[in-house]
N, CA, C and O atoms as a DFTB+ gen file, in Angstrom:
656 C
 N C O
     1  1      -8.344       5.024     -17.077
     2  2      -7.740       4.072     -16.165
     3  2      -7.683       2.851     -17.256
     4  3      -8.612       2.499     -17.983
     5  1      -6.434       2.320     -17.196
     6  2      -6.109       1.269     -17.982
     7  2      -6.768      -0.170     -17.450
     8  3      -6.898      -0.442     -16.256
     9  1      -7.166      -1.052     -18.562
    10  2      -7.820      -2.304     -17.987
    11  2      -6.656      -3.357     -18.009
    12  3      -6.885      -4.484     -17.571
    13  1      -5.310      -3.008     -18.546
    14  2      -4.311      -4.002     -18.565
    15  2      -4.034      -4.406     -17.235
    16  3      -4.180      -3.690     -16.244
    17  1      -3.543      -5.823     -17.249
    18  2      -3.158      -6.404     -15.794
    19  2      -1.772      -6.904     -16.044
    20  3      -1.515      -7.602     -17.025
    21  1      -0.884      -6.550     -15.165
    22  2       0.393      -7.108     -15.266
    23  2       0.581      -8.533     -14.940
    24  3      -0.122      -9.103     -14.105
    25  1       1.415      -9.042     -15.519
    26  2       1.722     -10.637     -15.186
    27  2       1.856     -10.802     -13.772
    28  3       2.418      -9.907     -13.140
    29  1       1.403     -11.860     -13.158
    30  2       1.470     -12.223     -11.838
    31  2       2.946     -12.710     -11.614
    32  3       3.423     -13.559     -12.367
    33  1       3.651     -12.186     -10.605
    34  2       4.972     -12.523     -10.222
    35  2       4.817     -13.277      -9.001
    36  3       4.118     -12.726      -8.151
    37  1       5.300     -14.406      -8.709
    38  2       5.296     -14.874      -7.525
    39  2       6.660     -14.497      -6.623
    40  3       7.776     -14.746      -7.081
    41  1       6.508     -13.962      -5.487
    42  2       7.576     -13.871      -4.566
    43  2       7.767     -15.112      -3.777
    44  3       6.834     -15.713      -3.245
    45  1       9.048     -15.486      -3.719
    46  2       9.399     -16.731      -3.210
    47  2      10.060     -16.470      -1.925
    48  3      10.484     -15.348      -1.647
    49  1      10.161     -17.501      -1.117
    50  2      10.881     -17.474       0.144
    51  2      12.472     -16.774       0.143
    52  3      13.015     -16.164       1.064
    53  1      12.978     -17.074      -1.150
    54  2      14.226     -16.652      -1.483
    55  2      14.270     -15.092      -1.638
    56  3      15.332     -14.500      -1.453
    57  1      13.212     -14.477      -1.949
    58  2      13.325     -13.116      -2.078
    59  2      13.241     -12.174      -0.744
    60  3      12.208     -11.892      -0.136
    61  1      14.432     -11.798      -0.464
    62  2      14.757     -11.211       0.845
    63  2      15.626      -9.843       0.531
    64  3      16.613      -9.949      -0.197
    65  1      15.358      -8.893       0.936
    66  2      16.107      -7.675       0.719
    67  2      15.469      -6.264       0.577
    68  3      14.280      -6.084       0.842
    69  1      16.259      -5.306       0.168
    70  2      15.658      -3.968       0.035
    71  2      15.860      -3.556      -1.493
    72  3      16.948      -3.705      -2.050
    73  1      14.878      -3.094      -2.054
    74  2      15.045      -2.936      -3.482
    75  2      14.417      -1.435      -3.578
    76  3      13.502      -1.099      -2.825
    77  1      14.952      -0.578      -4.527
    78  2      14.407       0.676      -4.684
    79  2      14.493       1.340      -5.973
    80  3      15.400       0.946      -6.705
    81  1      13.811       2.175      -6.361
    82  2      14.105       2.924      -7.892
    83  2      13.450       4.150      -7.728
    84  3      12.537       4.290      -6.915
    85  1      13.919       5.166      -8.550
    86  2      13.233       6.483      -8.543
    87  2      12.185       6.538      -9.550
    88  3      12.242       5.998     -10.655
    89  1      11.164       7.273      -9.061
    90  2       9.687       7.151      -9.734
    91  2       9.623       8.883     -10.149
    92  3       9.554       9.738      -9.267
    93  1       9.656       9.204     -11.553
    94  2       9.414      10.393     -11.955
    95  2       8.025      10.854     -11.712
    96  3       7.868      12.070     -11.594
    97  1       7.072      10.136     -11.626
    98  2       5.524      10.265     -11.434
    99  2       5.619      10.738      -9.875
   100  3       4.993      11.767      -9.621
   101  1       6.248      10.185      -8.915
   102  2       5.995      10.532      -7.465
   103  2       7.168      11.606      -7.040
   104  3       7.168      12.279      -6.009
   105  1       8.198      11.609      -8.110
   106  2       9.248      12.581      -7.781
   107  2       9.942      12.416      -6.486
   108  3      10.321      13.338      -5.765
   109  1      10.097      10.893      -6.218
   110  2      10.717      10.365      -5.078
   111  2      11.177       8.745      -5.480
   112  3      10.892       8.179      -6.535
   113  1      11.889       8.225      -4.451
   114  2      12.139       6.834      -4.602
   115  2      10.935       6.032      -4.016
   116  3      10.195       6.416      -3.110
   117  1      10.866       4.751      -4.753
   118  2       9.939       3.805      -4.071
   119  2      10.857       2.683      -3.491
   120  3      11.711       2.116      -4.173
   121  1      10.602       2.397      -2.117
   122  2      11.459       1.402      -1.874
   123  2      10.650       0.218      -1.127
   124  3       9.716       0.414      -0.350
   125  1      11.120      -0.925      -1.461
   126  2      10.370      -2.214      -0.948
   127  2      11.272      -3.152      -0.357
   128  3      12.255      -3.610      -0.941
   129  1      10.897      -3.453       0.900
   130  2      11.522      -4.497       1.798
   131  2      10.843      -5.944       1.946
   132  3       9.666      -6.130       2.255
   133  1      11.791      -6.931       1.671
   134  2      11.031      -8.192       1.595
   135  2      11.798      -9.257       2.722
   136  3      12.989      -9.163       3.019
   137  1      11.064     -10.055       3.154
   138  2      11.830     -11.025       4.004
   139  2      11.073     -12.371       3.886
   140  3       9.849     -12.404       4.018
   141  1      11.765     -13.417       3.652
   142  2      11.241     -14.615       3.254
   143  2       9.967     -14.582       2.539
   144  3       8.971     -15.183       2.940
   145  1      10.008     -13.862       1.456
   146  2       8.972     -13.951       0.303
   147  2       7.831     -12.922       0.953
   148  3       6.767     -12.830       0.340
   149  1       7.981     -12.290       1.943
   150  2       6.756     -11.309       2.475
   151  2       7.228      -9.689       2.335
   152  3       8.365      -9.288       2.582
   153  1       6.310      -9.005       1.966
   154  2       6.704      -7.752       1.949
   155  2       6.508      -7.132       3.306
   156  3       5.414      -7.122       3.869
   157  1       7.575      -6.632       3.796
   158  2       7.578      -6.053       5.182
   159  2       7.351      -4.611       5.263
   160  3       6.756      -4.123       6.223
   161  1       7.860      -3.817       4.164
   162  2       7.696      -2.339       4.084
   163  2       7.794      -1.967       2.480
   164  3       8.339      -2.559       1.548
   165  1       7.048      -0.748       2.544
   166  2       7.197       0.017       1.357
   167  2       7.352       1.441       1.823
   168  3       6.707       1.783       2.814
   169  1       8.127       2.300       1.224
   170  2       8.078       3.612       1.635
   171  2       8.756       4.520       0.396
   172  3       9.166       4.065      -0.673
   173  1       8.763       5.682       0.749
   174  2       8.999       6.641      -0.409
   175  2       9.900       7.899      -0.097
   176  3       9.636       9.101      -0.118
   177  1      11.197       7.121       0.238
   178  2      12.166       8.245       0.451
   179  2      12.505       9.413      -0.552
   180  3      12.268       9.319      -1.756
   181  1      13.064      10.495       0.022
   182  2      13.493      11.451      -1.091
   183  2      14.873      11.372      -1.554
   184  3      15.321      12.009      -2.508
   185  1      15.524      10.549      -0.818
   186  2      17.164      10.311      -1.226
   187  2      17.358       8.972      -1.632
   188  3      16.536       8.133      -1.261
   189  1      18.258       8.660      -2.294
   190  2      18.637       7.190      -2.746
   191  2      18.987       6.390      -1.661
   192  3      20.034       6.658      -1.071
   193  1      18.171       5.280      -1.223
   194  2      18.605       4.522      -0.385
   195  2      20.000       3.806      -0.423
   196  3      20.102       3.033      -1.375
   197  1      20.929       3.875       0.270
   198  2      22.221       3.146       0.103
   199  2      22.271       1.857      -0.169
   200  3      23.029       1.381      -1.013
   201  1      21.414       1.155       0.572
   202  2      21.524      -0.316       0.697
   203  2      20.579      -1.048      -0.205
   204  3      20.398      -2.265      -0.167
   205  1      20.037      -0.275      -0.955
   206  2      18.846      -1.035      -1.948
   207  2      19.553      -1.509      -3.366
   208  3      20.590      -1.031      -3.826
   209  1      18.906      -2.361      -3.840
   210  2      19.202      -2.813      -5.253
   211  2      17.961      -2.392      -6.182
   212  3      16.861      -2.176      -5.675
   213  1      18.179      -2.286      -7.541
   214  2      17.320      -1.738      -8.404
   215  2      16.130      -2.741      -8.881
   216  3      15.141      -2.264      -9.437
   217  1      16.230      -3.949      -8.683
   218  2      15.490      -4.949      -9.035
   219  2      14.630      -5.585      -8.075
   220  3      14.785      -5.393      -6.869
   221  1      13.611      -6.432      -8.600
   222  2      12.622      -7.183      -7.678
   223  2      11.271      -7.250      -8.220
   224  3      10.758      -6.413      -8.963
   225  1      10.682      -8.442      -7.730
   226  2       9.382      -8.655      -8.500
   227  2       8.234      -7.660      -8.054
   228  3       7.410      -7.135      -8.803
   229  1       8.346      -7.507      -6.691
   230  2       7.096      -6.369      -6.289
   231  2       7.433      -4.941      -6.863
   232  3       6.597      -4.237      -7.429
   233  1       8.740      -4.592      -6.657
   234  2       9.129      -3.196      -7.166
   235  2       8.731      -3.296      -8.504
   236  3       7.937      -2.409      -8.818
   237  1       9.043      -4.151      -9.475
   238  2       8.448      -4.185     -10.775
   239  2       6.998      -3.933     -10.907
   240  3       6.565      -3.043     -11.639
   241  1       6.366      -4.585     -10.318
   242  2       4.833      -4.411     -10.129
   243  2       4.338      -3.142      -9.866
   244  3       3.395      -2.692     -10.517
   245  1       4.940      -2.450      -8.877
   246  2       4.582      -1.239      -8.339
   247  2       4.804      -0.235      -9.480
   248  3       4.000       0.676      -9.678
   249  1       6.027      -0.432     -10.312
   250  2       6.168       0.380     -11.225
   251  2       5.379       0.279     -12.341
   252  3       5.073       1.314     -12.933
   253  1       4.923      -0.993     -12.808
   254  2       3.778      -1.169     -13.726
   255  2       2.589      -0.491     -13.358
   256  3       2.000       0.187     -14.200
   257  1       2.122      -0.606     -12.067
   258  2       1.077       0.384     -11.412
   259  2       1.344       1.683     -11.671
   260  3       0.400       2.320     -12.137
   261  1       2.342       2.246     -11.504
   262  2       2.744       3.669     -11.717
   263  2       2.685       4.208     -13.071
   264  3       2.431       5.375     -13.370
   265  1       2.949       3.222     -13.874
   266  2       2.857       3.175     -15.556
   267  2       1.421       3.418     -15.919
   268  3       1.173       4.043     -16.950
   269  1       0.398       2.944     -15.104
   270  2      -1.063       2.920     -15.542
   271  2      -1.619       1.438     -15.629
   272  3      -2.670       1.219     -16.231
   273  1      -0.969       0.524     -15.079
   274  2      -1.479      -0.894     -15.162
   275  2      -2.133      -1.103     -13.959
   276  3      -1.591      -0.978     -12.861
   277  1      -3.508      -1.479     -14.179
   278  2      -4.435      -1.590     -12.920
   279  2      -4.066      -2.981     -12.166
   280  3      -4.102      -4.074     -12.729
   281  1      -3.741      -2.798     -10.946
   282  2      -3.251      -3.889     -10.054
   283  2      -3.697      -3.959      -8.736
   284  3      -3.373      -2.989      -8.050
   285  1      -4.385      -4.878      -8.155
   286  2      -4.730      -4.867      -6.927
   287  2      -3.787      -5.299      -5.833
   288  3      -3.993      -5.016      -4.653
   289  1      -2.784      -5.969      -6.239
   290  2      -1.676      -6.529      -5.500
   291  2      -2.247      -7.456      -4.424
   292  3      -1.670      -7.634      -3.351
   293  1      -3.505      -8.090      -4.782
   294  2      -4.098      -8.908      -3.612
   295  2      -3.458     -10.436      -3.470
   296  3      -3.811     -11.209      -2.579
   297  1      -2.411     -10.776      -4.534
   298  2      -1.698     -11.912      -4.383
   299  2      -0.313     -11.620      -3.735
   300  3       0.464     -12.567      -3.616
   301  1       0.047     -10.415      -3.318
   302  2       1.321     -10.256      -2.687
   303  2       1.049     -10.364      -1.195
   304  3       0.220      -9.652      -0.629
   305  1       1.791     -11.296      -0.578
   306  2       1.813     -11.420       0.743
   307  2       2.528     -10.204       1.547
   308  3       3.681      -9.827       1.340
   309  1       1.657      -9.677       2.474
   310  2       2.166      -8.395       3.066
   311  2       2.318      -8.817       4.667
   312  3       1.316      -9.213       5.262
   313  1       3.376      -8.739       5.229
   314  2       3.675      -9.240       6.695
   315  2       2.898      -8.187       7.580
   316  3       3.446      -7.101       7.772
   317  1       1.841      -8.401       8.051
   318  2       1.045      -7.343       8.872
   319  2       1.337      -7.551      10.325
   320  3       0.386      -8.016      10.954
   321  1       2.516      -7.296      11.061
   322  2       2.818      -7.686      12.211
   323  2       2.286      -6.417      13.141
   324  3       3.074      -5.631      13.667
   325  1       0.785      -6.318      13.277
   326  2       0.260      -5.312      14.108
   327  2      -0.844      -6.063      14.878
   328  3      -1.116      -7.218      14.549
   329  1      -1.485      -5.456      15.887
   330  2      -2.592      -5.903      16.584
   331  2      -3.675      -6.396      15.735
   332  3      -3.900      -5.875      14.642
   333  1      -4.346      -7.364      16.183
   334  2      -5.465      -8.045      15.525
   335  2      -6.571      -7.093      14.948
   336  3      -7.143      -7.324      13.883
   337  1      -6.862      -5.839      15.861
   338  2      -7.919      -5.086      15.297
   339  2      -7.349      -4.118      14.422
   340  3      -8.142      -3.499      13.712
   341  1      -5.902      -3.812      14.310
   342  2      -5.302      -2.852      13.216
   343  2      -5.242      -3.643      12.000
   344  3      -5.427      -3.146      10.889
   345  1      -4.934      -5.110      12.238
   346  2      -4.741      -5.974      11.034
   347  2      -6.253      -5.916      10.232
   348  3      -6.324      -5.820       9.007
   349  1      -7.238      -5.977      10.968
   350  2      -8.434      -6.060      10.386
   351  2      -8.793      -4.629       9.414
   352  3      -9.403      -4.638       8.344
   353  1      -8.289      -3.557      10.046
   354  2      -8.390      -2.354       9.340
   355  2      -7.722      -2.246       8.125
   356  3      -8.242      -1.634       7.192
   357  1      -6.514      -2.826       8.018
   358  2      -5.593      -2.859       7.036
   359  2      -5.885      -3.738       5.820
   360  3      -5.716      -3.460       4.633
   361  1      -6.373      -4.887       6.387
   362  2      -7.070      -5.933       5.481
   363  2      -8.226      -5.392       4.583
   364  3      -8.322      -5.660       3.385
   365  1      -9.162      -4.541       5.335
   366  2     -10.109      -4.084       5.051
   367  2      -9.679      -2.979       3.883
   368  3     -10.353      -2.915       2.855
   369  1      -8.757      -2.285       4.043
   370  2      -8.216      -1.238       3.137
   371  2      -7.509      -1.917       1.791
   372  3      -7.337      -1.202       0.804
   373  1      -7.155      -3.141       1.776
   374  2      -6.636      -3.990       0.777
   375  2      -7.806      -4.222       0.034
   376  3      -7.583      -4.485      -1.148
   377  1      -9.031      -4.203       0.385
   378  2     -10.282      -4.559      -0.322
   379  2     -10.793      -3.292      -1.062
   380  3     -11.624      -3.562      -1.929
   381  1     -10.513      -2.053      -0.933
   382  2     -10.812      -0.817      -1.525
   383  2     -10.453      -1.057      -2.969
   384  3      -9.302      -1.352      -3.290
   385  1     -11.323      -0.946      -3.744
   386  2     -11.013      -1.092      -5.315
   387  2     -10.088      -0.025      -5.974
   388  3     -10.121       1.159      -5.639
   389  1      -9.308      -0.494      -6.879
   390  2      -8.651       0.534      -7.751
   391  2      -9.574       1.669      -8.156
   392  3     -10.664       1.383      -8.651
   393  1      -9.212       2.958      -7.981
   394  2      -9.893       4.156      -8.381
   395  2     -11.074       4.484      -7.412
   396  3     -11.758       5.467      -7.699
   397  1     -11.380       3.770      -6.307
   398  2     -12.563       4.094      -5.533
   399  2     -11.970       4.679      -4.361
   400  3     -10.789       4.488      -4.072
   401  1     -12.755       5.389      -3.673
   402  2     -12.304       6.045      -2.215
   403  2     -13.428       5.690      -1.330
   404  3     -14.537       5.445      -1.803
   405  1     -13.161       5.649       0.080
   406  2     -13.988       5.371       0.988
   407  2     -13.496       6.424       2.029
   408  3     -12.424       6.998       1.839
   409  1     -14.150       6.649       2.963
   410  2     -13.854       7.529       4.233
   411  2     -13.414       6.627       5.464
   412  3     -13.501       5.403       5.362
   413  1     -13.003       7.144       6.475
   414  2     -12.774       6.366       7.609
   415  2     -13.869       5.461       8.373
   416  3     -13.708       4.385       8.948
   417  1     -14.967       6.192       8.207
   418  2     -16.257       5.414       8.865
   419  2     -16.698       4.311       7.961
   420  3     -17.281       3.323       8.406
   421  1     -16.436       4.465       6.740
   422  2     -16.837       3.260       5.781
   423  2     -15.849       2.262       5.961
   424  3     -16.236       1.094       5.929
   425  1     -14.415       2.543       6.179
   426  2     -13.442       1.531       6.198
   427  2     -13.507       0.765       7.517
   428  3     -13.149      -0.403       7.667
   429  1     -14.033       1.606       8.496
   430  2     -14.272       0.907       9.887
   431  2     -15.506      -0.089       9.759
   432  3     -15.500      -1.148      10.388
   433  1     -16.568       0.271       8.928
   434  2     -17.639      -0.560       8.714
   435  2     -17.088      -1.949       7.980
   436  3     -17.627      -3.035       8.192
   437  1     -16.145      -1.811       7.247
   438  2     -15.738      -2.833       6.229
   439  2     -14.657      -3.746       7.061
   440  3     -14.255      -4.800       6.568
   441  1     -14.210      -3.298       8.327
   442  2     -13.432      -3.870       8.952
   443  2     -13.884      -5.037       9.921
   444  3     -14.695      -4.662      10.768
   445  1     -13.539      -6.338       9.974
   446  2     -14.047      -7.260      10.461
   447  2     -14.099      -7.001      12.248
   448  3     -13.046      -6.801      12.854
   449  1     -15.093      -7.025      12.785
   450  2     -15.029      -6.795      14.365
   451  2     -14.998      -5.357      14.693
   452  3     -14.930      -5.133      15.902
   453  1     -15.033      -4.239      13.852
   454  2     -14.953      -3.046      14.196
   455  2     -16.270      -2.386      14.229
   456  3     -17.124      -2.924      13.525
   457  1     -16.630      -1.323      14.902
   458  2     -17.848      -0.634      14.967
   459  2     -17.758       0.605      14.493
   460  3     -16.961       1.299      15.123
   461  1     -18.452       1.281      13.344
   462  2     -18.145       2.528      13.245
   463  2     -18.659       3.706      13.797
   464  3     -18.415       4.875      13.499
   465  1     -19.599       3.112      14.867
   466  2     -20.235       3.997      15.646
   467  2     -19.473       4.312      16.936
   468  3     -19.741       5.288      17.636
   469  1     -18.277       3.214      17.273
   470  2     -17.428       3.516      18.298
   471  2     -16.414       4.297      18.011
   472  3     -15.733       4.071      17.011
   473  1     -16.141       5.391      18.885
   474  2     -14.948       6.247      18.797
   475  2     -13.579       5.502      18.786
   476  3     -12.701       5.834      17.990
   477  1     -13.427       4.590      19.592
   478  2     -12.229       3.690      19.879
   479  2     -12.055       2.912      18.803
   480  3     -10.897       2.574      18.558
   481  1     -13.072       2.475      17.971
   482  2     -12.702       1.563      16.693
   483  2     -12.204       2.411      15.661
   484  3     -11.177       2.142      15.038
   485  1     -13.011       3.590      15.430
   486  2     -12.249       4.775      14.415
   487  2     -11.153       4.987      14.582
   488  3     -10.373       4.939      13.631
   489  1     -10.717       5.307      15.909
   490  2      -9.336       5.657      16.366
   491  2      -8.328       4.512      15.946
   492  3      -7.222       4.755      15.462
   493  1      -8.835       3.196      16.185
   494  2      -8.089       2.089      15.743
   495  2      -7.788       2.170      14.263
   496  3      -6.675       1.909      13.807
   497  1      -8.833       2.546      13.525
   498  2      -8.544       2.546      11.939
   499  2      -7.510       3.619      11.655
   500  3      -6.594       3.408      10.860
   501  1      -7.649       4.755      12.292
   502  2      -6.577       5.845      12.039
   503  2      -5.105       5.530      12.498
   504  3      -4.096       5.877      11.885
   505  1      -5.135       4.913      13.517
   506  2      -3.711       4.184      13.926
   507  2      -3.188       3.184      13.121
   508  3      -1.979       3.028      12.948
   509  1      -4.077       2.486      12.611
   510  2      -3.630       1.133      11.720
   511  2      -3.175       1.937      10.376
   512  3      -2.138       1.519       9.861
   513  1      -3.791       2.988       9.774
   514  2      -3.493       3.525       8.452
   515  2      -2.279       4.399       8.681
   516  3      -1.431       4.525       7.797
   517  1      -2.172       5.063       9.964
   518  2      -0.950       5.858      10.012
   519  2       0.293       4.883      10.084
   520  3       1.355       5.307       9.627
   521  1       0.247       3.624      10.616
   522  2       1.378       2.798      10.777
   523  2       1.386       1.793       9.770
   524  3       2.059       0.785       9.983
   525  1       0.661       1.918       8.561
   526  2       0.549       1.028       7.604
   527  2       1.922       0.708       6.979
   528  3       2.474       1.632       6.381
   529  1       2.506      -0.418       7.041
   530  2       3.702      -0.803       6.657
   531  2       3.951      -0.960       5.305
   532  3       5.139      -1.043       4.994
   533  1       3.099      -1.023       4.399
   534  2       3.109      -1.217       3.090
   535  2       2.102      -0.414       2.049
   536  3       1.267      -1.018       1.376
   537  1       2.266       0.890       2.003
   538  2       1.426       1.711       1.192
   539  2       1.479       1.180      -0.093
   540  3       2.420       0.436      -0.369
   541  1       0.605       1.443      -0.949
   542  2       0.292       1.081      -2.360
   543  2      -0.259      -0.341      -2.248
   544  3      -1.386      -0.529      -2.707
   545  1       0.429      -1.412      -1.670
   546  2      -0.170      -2.712      -1.547
   547  2      -1.260      -2.715      -0.491
   548  3      -2.226      -3.443      -0.720
   549  1      -1.251      -2.082       0.516
   550  2      -2.338      -1.574       1.283
   551  2      -2.660      -0.166       1.271
   552  3      -2.145       0.682       1.999
   553  1      -3.624       0.041       0.320
   554  2      -3.809       1.483      -0.272
   555  2      -4.333       2.560       0.537
   556  3      -5.395       3.039       0.139
   557  1      -3.857       3.013       1.515
   558  2      -4.197       3.968       2.585
   559  2      -4.581       5.066       1.789
   560  3      -5.484       5.819       2.155
   561  1      -3.861       5.244       0.544
   562  2      -4.255       6.593      -0.381
   563  2      -5.880       6.564      -0.823
   564  3      -6.407       7.553      -1.332
   565  1      -6.516       5.472      -0.599
   566  2      -7.998       5.337      -1.055
   567  2      -8.860       5.676       0.062
   568  3     -10.067       5.611      -0.174
   569  1      -8.497       6.027       1.238
   570  2      -9.098       6.524       2.491
   571  2      -9.255       7.853       2.553
   572  3      -8.242       8.478       2.866
   573  1     -10.306       8.511       2.330
   574  2     -10.231       9.921       2.573
   575  2     -10.458      10.507       3.962
   576  3     -11.311       9.950       4.653
   577  1      -9.871      11.454       4.413
   578  2      -9.986      12.242       5.669
   579  2      -9.351      11.491       6.882
   580  3      -9.678      11.768       8.036
   581  1      -8.521      10.626       6.608
   582  2      -7.638       9.901       7.453
   583  2      -6.108      10.010       6.865
   584  3      -5.876       9.712       5.694
   585  1      -5.204      10.407       7.657
   586  2      -3.867      10.397       7.095
   587  2      -3.296       8.983       7.393
   588  3      -3.268       8.461       8.507
   589  1      -2.813       8.401       6.149
   590  2      -2.079       7.085       6.146
   591  2      -0.563       7.200       6.271
   592  3      -0.043       8.256       6.633
   593  1       0.035       6.279       6.016
   594  2       1.457       6.220       5.968
   595  2       1.893       6.832       4.782
   596  3       2.981       7.400       4.698
   597  1       1.093       6.738       3.869
   598  2       1.579       7.440       2.346
   599  2       1.778       8.881       2.526
   600  3       0.789       9.521       2.886
   601  1       2.887       9.508       2.339
   602  2       2.999      10.975       2.266
   603  2       1.926      11.529       1.407
   604  3       1.533      10.997       0.368
   605  1       1.444      12.728       1.957
   606  2       0.235      13.227       1.291
   607  2       0.361      13.678      -0.042
   608  3      -0.630      13.580      -0.765
   609  1       1.711      14.294      -0.625
   610  2       1.827      14.314      -1.966
   611  2       1.913      13.418      -2.851
   612  3       1.595      13.631      -4.021
   613  1       2.447      12.056      -2.332
   614  2       2.283      10.865      -3.034
   615  2       0.884      10.146      -2.934
   616  3       0.492       9.395      -3.827
   617  1       0.263      10.377      -1.966
   618  2      -1.286       9.877      -1.919
   619  2      -1.968      10.743      -3.051
   620  3      -2.646      10.082      -3.838
   621  1      -1.913      11.983      -3.254
   622  2      -2.540      12.794      -4.097
   623  2      -2.175      12.158      -5.364
   624  3      -3.093      11.725      -6.060
   625  1      -1.019      12.044      -5.744
   626  2      -0.384      11.619      -7.098
   627  2      -0.936       9.872      -7.415
   628  3      -1.074       9.394      -8.541
   629  1      -1.154       9.234      -6.268
   630  2      -1.694       7.866      -6.532
   631  2      -3.253       7.896      -6.888
   632  3      -3.774       7.173      -7.738
   633  1      -4.053       9.049      -5.936
   634  2      -5.338       9.087      -6.504
   635  2      -5.652       9.572      -8.049
   636  3      -6.571       9.184      -8.770
   637  1      -4.593      10.558      -8.350
   638  2      -4.699      11.210      -9.706
   639  2      -4.334       9.988     -10.772
   640  3      -4.892      10.013     -11.868
   641  1      -3.580       9.123     -10.520
   642  2      -3.166       8.166     -11.417
   643  2      -4.275       7.149     -11.581
   644  3      -4.415       6.599     -12.673
   645  1      -5.058       6.869     -10.580
   646  2      -6.188       5.818     -10.652
   647  2      -7.299       6.539     -11.218
   648  3      -8.289       5.845     -11.447
   649  1      -7.379       7.799     -11.507
   650  2      -8.408       8.471     -12.084
   651  2      -8.293       8.758     -13.374
   652  3      -9.195       9.330     -13.986
   653  1      -7.046       8.349     -13.983
   654  2      -6.694       8.515     -15.418
   655  2      -7.409       7.718     -16.259
   656  3      -7.208       7.764     -17.472
């Protein structure tokens, strides 16, 4: 795992649009959507998105990360337009450190206002991770035993990257 940190890039209100680039490491595209300086979506399409451009501050940082630069992305604003309890789960996932893994119960324990002994709260965490709008920035690949929005093959590669 590299200790290098990428240069912080500020995403401004002028940053709006869709950017995408092919990743050899993931064997698919990485697509980032921004609106008013907030990331609204990250996805991993298998075909080239027709409406995307190749540049962008956040996309560049994701590719630095894919190249081995450790980055928490904690300064990148993600528009989490989800119910409050799901937001707590996603915000907790953002706090799982690079290279570490937690399970769904641990993540539920980390999420403000959720009880890991409550079946409904554990289900809330699962629902939040499946609907995660910004994989990598909200690293659902660091949660074991719960399917997140990151496709499983991509999640496996991200976990392997973080173990290098």
